[in-house]
N, C-alpha and C positions, 0 to 999 in steps of 0.2 A: 385267429379264426375260431378257436375253441371257446372263446369267452361268451360269444353270443348264445349258444345252446345252454351253457351253464346259467346264464342270466335268466333265460326264459324259464328254465327249470326252477330257479329260485323264485321268480315271480309267481309261477304256477303253484309252488308249494305254499307260499305265503297266502295266496288267495284261497287255496283249499282250506288252510287253517282258519282263515277268516270266515269261510262258509260254515265250518264246524262251530266256530264261535257264535254265529248267528243262530244256529240250531240250538246251541246250549242255553240261549236266553229265551227260548220259546215259553218256558214256564212263567216268565215275567211279562208276557205279552200284554195282559190287561193293564197293569200299572204303567207300563211303558207307553201304551196307546193313550191312556188318560193323561200322562205327562205331556205327550206330544200335542194332544188336543188343547190342554191348558196353555202350552207354549204358543200354539197358533192363535188361540183366543187373545193372549196377552199381546202378541205382535199386531193382530188386527185392530185391537183397541188403540194401540199406540200409533197406528197408521193415520188415524183421523185427526190427531192432535195438531200437526202442522197446518192442515187445511182450516181447522177452526181458528188457529192463531192468525192465519192469513186473512180469514174473514173478519176477524177483529180489527186488523190493520185497515182493511177496506172500509169498514163501518166508520172507523175513526177519521179516515181521510175524507170520506164522502159526506159525513155529517158535521164536520168541523165548520164553524166554532160551536154550533149547538149539538153537543154530543148526544148520541142515542144511548144513554147509560143503561137503559133496560135491555137493549139488544146486546151491548157489550157485557153486561153482567150475566145474561143467560149463557153467552158463549164461554165466558170465564168459568162459570160453574160447571158447564158441560166438560170443559177441558180438564178441570180438577178431578171430576168424577172418573173420567177416562184414565187419568194418571194413576189414581188410587186403585181402580179396578185392574188395570194392567199390572201394577206392582203386586197386588194380591195373587193374581193368577200366576205370575212369574215365581213368586215365593212358593206357591203350592206345588208347581212342577219341580222346582229345585228340591223341595222336601221329599217328594215321591221318588225322584231319581237317586237321592242320597240313601234312602231306605233300600231301594232296589240294589244299588251298588254295594252296600254293606252286606246284604243277604247273599248276593252273588259272589262276593269275595269269600264269605264263609263257606259257601257251597263248593267253590273251586278248590279251596285249600283242603276241605274234607275229602274231595275226590282225589287230590294229589296224594294225601296221606293213605287213603284206601288203596290207591294204585301202588304205592310203595310196598304195602303188605302183600300185594298180588304179584309183584315182579319176581322173577327168578334171581337167585343169588348172583348168577352170572352177570346180570345188569350192573350190580354194584361193584363187581370186580373190574368192570370196564369203564365206569364213569366216576367222575369226581363228586364227592359229597357236596362241596361248595356250590357246584353248578346246579345240582338238584335243589338245594336250599334257595338258590337265587331264583329259580323258576317259581318256587312256592311263595317267596316273599316279593322280590322286586318285580318280576314279570306279571304276577297276579295283580299287584298294585297298579302297575302301568295300564294293564288291560282294563281293570274295573274303573279306574279314574278316567281313563280316556273314553270309556264307554258312556258314562254319564255326561261327560263334557261334550262329546260328539253329538249325542242325541239332542241335547238342548241347543247347542250352537247351530247345528245343521237345520233343525226344525225352525228355529227362530229366523235364521238367515234366509232360507228358501221362502218362508211365508212373507217376510219383509220384502224380499226381492220381487216376488210376484205381485204383492199388494201395491207396492210403490210403482211398479211398471203400469199397472192399471190406472191408478190415480194420476200419474204423470201424463198418460195419454189423454185423459179427460180434460186436463188443463191445457196442454199444447202438444200436438203431434210433432211439429218440426223440432222443438226443443228436446222432446223425448228421444227422437231418432239420433240426435247428436250424442246423448248419454248412452244409448244402447249399443252404438257401434264399437265402443271400447271393450265391451264384454268378451266377445269371441277372441279378440286379439290378446287380451291379458290372460285368458284361460289357456290358450295355446302355449304362450310363453311359460306360464307357471307349470303346465304339464310337463314341459321339457326339463325344467329345473328339478322337479320332484322325482324324476326317474333316477337322477344322480343321488338324491338324498336317500332313496329307499334302501339301497345296499348298505349304506353307512349306519342306518338305524338298526338294521338286522345285526350287523357286525358289532355295534355298540352293546346290544343285549347279550350277545354271545361272549364278548370280551369281559363284560361285567360278571358273568358266571365264572369265568376263569379266574378273575381277580378275587372273587369271594372264596374260591377253592384255595387260592394261595394264602389268603388271610386265615382261613380255617386251619390250614396245615401249619402255618407259622405260630398260630396261637396254641394249637395242641402240642406242638413240638418245641415250645419255648425253652424247656430245660435242656433238650438235646442241642438246640441251636447255641445256647450260651456255653454249654460245656465243651463244645467243639469250636468256640470262637467263630461261629459261622454267621454272625450278625451282618458282616459286610456283604457277602454273596447273597444272603437272604434279602437284604435291602435292595441290592442291585437287581435281583430277579423281580421283586415287587415293583421297583421303579420302572423296569422295562415293560411290564404288563400295564402298570398305571399310565405310563406314557402313551402306550398304544390306545388305551381307553380314552385318554384325553384327546388324542389325535382324531380317532373316529367320531367321538362325540362332537368335537369342534367342527369337523367337516359336515356331520349330519345337521348340526344347528345352523351352520353357515348357509348350506344349500336350502334348507327349509325356510330359513329367515329371509332369503331372497324373494320369496313369494309375496311378502307384504310390500316391500318398497317397489317392486316391479308393478304390482297391481295398483299401488298408490299413484305411481307416475301416470299410468294410462287414465285412471279415473279422474285425476286432477286436471289433466289436459282437457277432458270432456267438460269438467266443471268450469274451467276458464271460458271455454267456448259458449256454454250455456249462459254464463253471467253477461258476456259481451252481447250476444244476440238477444237475450232477455231484456237488456236495457233498451235496445233499439225497439223491441216490440212494445214496451211500456210507453216510450215517447210517441210511437205511432198509434197508440190506443188499441193495439191488437189484443193486448192482455192488460188487466188492471194490476196495480201495484201489489195488492194483497195476494193475488194469485202467483205473481213472480216471486214474492217472498216465500210463499208456501212451496213453489216449485224448486227454488234453490235449496230449501230444507230437505225436500224429497230427493234431490240430486245427491245431497250429502248422505241421506239414508240409503239411497240406491248404491252408492259407492261402498258404504260400510259393510253390507252383507257380502258383496263381492270380495272385499278385502278379508273379511272374517272367514269366508269359505276357503280362500286361498291359504290363510294362516292355519286353518284346521287340518290342512293336508299334512303338516308336520306331526300333529297329534295322531292323525290317521296312520302315518308311517310307523310311529312308535307302537300304536295299537296292533298293527299288522305283525310287526316283529315280535312283540310280546305274545300275541295269540299263537304264532307259529311255534314258539318255544314251549308254551304251556300245553297246547294240544298235541304237539309232537311227543311230549312226555306221556300224556294220557293215552296216546295211541301205541305206546311201546308194547311189544308182544309180552303177554303174561305167561305164567306157568300153565302148562297144559292142564286141562280139567282133570279132576280125579275120576277114577273109574266108577261107572254107574252100572249096577249097584255095587258099592264098595264093600269089601269083605272086612270083617271085624274079628280080631283075635281076642277071645275071651279066656279068662283064667290063665293069663300069660305065664309061661314057664321060663322063657328066656333062651330058647334055642335059636341060634342065628347061623345062617349058612350062605356063603357066597358061591354062586354056581357059574364058573367060567366067565367071570366078569371082565369086560374090556371097557376102557374109558379114556378119553382125551379131551382136554379143554379146547383144543383146536383140531379141526379135521386133519387127519394124516399125521398127528403128533400124539401117539398114545402115551398115557401116563401109567395106567394099569393094564396089564396084559395077561389074559387067561388066568385070572385070580380065582382060586377055589379054596375054601376052608370051611370046616364045620366047627361051631362053638357050642358045646353042650351047656345046658342050663346051669347057672351058678358059677361058671368058670370065670376066672380073672385072666384076661388076655392082654398081654403087653405087645405093643407094636413098636419096633425099633428099626433103626436104619439111618443112613446118612441123609442130609438135607436133599430134598427132591426125589426121594425114593418112592413117595406116594402114600405116606402115612396119613396125613390130614385128608388127602383125597378119599381114602377109604371111609373116613368118618363122614365126609360130605355126601358120599353115595349112600351110606347107611341111613343118614338122616333125610335122604331124598332132597338135599339142597341141589344136587345135580342128578340127572338120570343116566343110567348105564348106556353105553353105545351098543353093547350086546351082553348076553348073560343076564342074570337076575339075582336078587337077594331075597331070602325068605326069613320070616320070623315065626317060629313054631309051625313051619311048613307052609305058611301063607306068603306068597310073593308080595313084597312091599308095594310094587307098582299096582297091585289090585286093591290096595288100602288107600284111605284118604291120607294125604300128607300130614294133616294135623293129628290123626290117630297114630301115625308112625312116630311122630316127634314127641307125643305125650308119653310114649313108652320109655323114653330116655331122659335122664337128667344129664346136664353138661356142666363141667367145671373146666374153664378154658385158661390158657396161659395169660391172655389179655383179660383181666377182670373187668367187669362192667357193673357199676352201681349207679343208679339214677338219683337225681335230687329228691330228697324226701327223708323220712325217718328211717332208722334202722329196722324198726318193725315192718314198715311198708316194703322195704327191700327184701326182707326175709320172707314175706308173705307173697312175693311176686309170682312164684310158681304154684301157689295154692291159696287163692283169695279167701277160702273158707277156713283156713287154719286158725285154731284158737291161740291165745297168747301162751297157754300152757304148752302147746305143741311147739311153738316157736322157742320157748325157753329150753325145752328138752333138746331140741336140735342144736341150739347154740352151745349147750353144755357138752353134747356129744362131739361137737366139732371144735372144742377147746377155745371157743371165742366168747363164752359167757362172761369171764372175768374182764375181758377187754371192754365189752359192751357196758357192764356194770360200772366201769371206771369213767365212762363218758358222763358229761354234765347231767343229761336227762335219760341216761341208760337207753332203753329201747325206744324212747321218744326223741332221742337226739337226732338232729338234722345232719344228713350227709350232703356235702356239696356236690355239684354236678360232676366235677372231676374227682370227687371223693379225696381231695388233697388234705383233709383233716384226719385221715388215718393212713397207716403205712401200707405198703404193697402186700406184706404178709397178712396183715389184719383184713385187708380187702379179700384176699384169697380164702381165709377162714370163714368170712361172712358168706362168700359164694358157695362154699361147701355146706354151710348151715342152710342156705337157701335151697340147695338141692335136697337136703335131708327133709326140709319142710314139705317140699313137693312130693317126696316119697315115691319116685318112679320105680318100675320093676327092673330097669337096666340103667347102667351108668356109662358115661364117656368122660374120661379125664385126659385133657390135651396139654401135656407138658406143664402141668399146673404148679410145679415146684421149681421151675427154672430161674425165677427171679427173686428168690428169698434166701435168707441166711440159714445156716445149719440148724439153729435152734427152732426157727419157725418151720423149716422143712420137716423136722421131726414131729412137730405138732400136726402139720398137714398130713404127714404119712399116717400118724395115729388116727386122724379123722378119716382118712381114706379107707383104712381098714374097717372102721365102723360103717362107713357109707356103703362100701361094696360088699359087706358081709351078706352072703345069701343071694346076691344079685349077680347076674351076668354083667361083666364090666369090661370095657376096653380102655386101656391106658396107653397113651403115647408119651414116651419119655426119652430124653437125651441122657439123663443120669441113670445109667444102667444099674447102679447100686440100689435104686428105689424099686426095682421090679424083680428082684431075685426070688421072691416068694410067689410069683405068678404061676398059675396052672399051665399056661401055654404062652410061649414067646414066639412071635412071628418076626423073623428077621427079613426086612424088605430091602430089595436092591433092584434098581431099574424097573420098578413097577411090578415086580413079581416076588414070590416068597423064595428067598435064597436058602433059609434054614428055618426049622421049627422044632420046638420041644421046650422042656423046662430049663431052668438055669444050669443045673448040674449036667444035664444031657448035652447041652450046647457047648459047655466048656470042655467036656470030654472029646467032642468032635474036633476041637482045636481048629475051627473054621473061621468064618467071617465074624460071627458073634464074639468068639473068643478074642479075635483081633480087636474088635471095637471095645470090648470090656477091658482088656489088658492095657489098651492105649489110654483109657480114662483112669485106670488104676495107677499107671505110671505117671500120669500128669498130676495126680493127687499126691 
């Protein structure tokens, strides 16, 4: 009993997305209208050709054996002109729709990318990357390809159908009625079939997104999969999703493909009846042989658009499913607008204060509870604690990746919620545990945070971060290409480059998130030396699991269960012999 409302809700959602799609192509109304007019013109010109050919047959029969070559030649030339003119108009509309489709594809993908930049971080925490990429690639392709195909096919089929009906009625009303009676019957049957196909087309696009996510994860985690001998389970999981995609795709195609043979059966039954009765009419001189020849061709043309309209329903189902996924993404809630007018912090000193901050990723599940601390300008603050204590969450709130549930954060006395997010984030440089370098040269990666930096600035930053000798050893030094996964340099070298990148950006404050957890002791020492240069004179926040790396911090915040369990410098906390001392001594004993 519950399936019916769900189905209605699904249908309603898909049609709402389709309406949004129609609104989205308003900017292309003029070329689309021109293409439709050209399609109609091409169809109309083609409609007269069977009648002309029938007239040629009648002339040949009635003037035999003394052929009226002049009349036949005139009809032949007219038919050729109509053929060529129809083909030219058809090509013109195809060209226009191809251009519209290409531009619309570009526009949609730009909108999706712009949307990605406006979405809150919470969206990406809850959705798979592969599914989002599938919407940008596969669903947009299906949508735009189906759009150009549907506009041409439906315009041509409807014009042909109406034109043929008119001409058929002028030739013979009784024969026309026989042909017309099969239309409503076939439409009703095909309509029933396509109701079943619709849900499978939607599920097909959704499953394709899941499959892309699985492929993306397996590709990115190839080393982990091999090192754990997980190839078997990974293949099994992929095969499971792939099998589901195969199943729903097969069902979608089976149901949608039924529309063609079902329509074909009904139209051919009418075709047989027309041929039989038409032969009787010719014998009885009710209709001449040329007209019956033309009428039989029109019956074929009458059946063809009906069949094509039926077959386009499968394309329409794919278009509906793709449009729902694309516009569902484009309608996702965005980050709340920045405050207007936004406040600006000038001559930044670097004073940061948390005022009774509460936050939870899920309602009723707090991660940070009544958190308050004041960080003086230039202080190096270390944040330590067990996994899940809320360390990274504090950084997320500081950068306004998430908003506090209650309480607020100030920078130099200005609440961050009263500033633009971009302005807040420009105040901080970030060096993360998971290093990220994009495909491009070393120089382009280093200039990422400051596009106006000179090559001299880049070289100074590289030297200060102890990575200059590594870069100089590359085949083209600063012009050397880094692959997308930057697998042509080591993890430690990546980290040193990200530190140099932060130095080039030269922000007033720094955030270092467990940036030495994945490197060897020698590289760790180089990174620590670079950190000291990077954070000198800047307010900095360091999240670290290796407590030996933060002994010289001005303030250490010991987090436990979303609150500050202890705070002080290294020596003070050891003297307390509390939770920090327990953490530190446990690491020391492990070493």
